[in-house]
C-alpha positions, 0 to 999 in steps of 0.5 A: 517518489517520496524523499522522506524517513516516514510517510502519513495518509496523504503520502500513502496515496501518492505512492499507490497511484492516487487511492481514495482515502477510504482504500487507504484506511483499508490497506493499513487496516490488513494484517500484513500492512506494515505497523505505524511507527507513531499515531499522531494528532493528524493521523498515523505514520509509517516507515517509508522504507516498509510501505514501498518494500509492503508495495513491492511485494503485493505488485510481484505478487500481482503479476506472479497470479495466474491469469484468473480469467476463464479461457475464451472459447472458440 
C-alpha cells in the first residue's frame, strides 16, 4: 500500500496492480478520475485518498455489474 499523501503515475501503476503507463494515461484522462493537485516537471500528482476512493468505487461497480456473458445453452 502507498504510504504518502500524494501519488504520481508510477504509484498509480502500483495501486492498480501493475497496469501499463499507457493505461494510466487513459484512466487519468477519464472525466470521472480525480483532478491532479499539481502538474510538476516530472508529471502530475494526485491525492492518494481521492485515487483510492475512485479505485474502490470502480471495483464495487464492477462487482455489482450483472454478468455480461450470455447464458450457456444446454
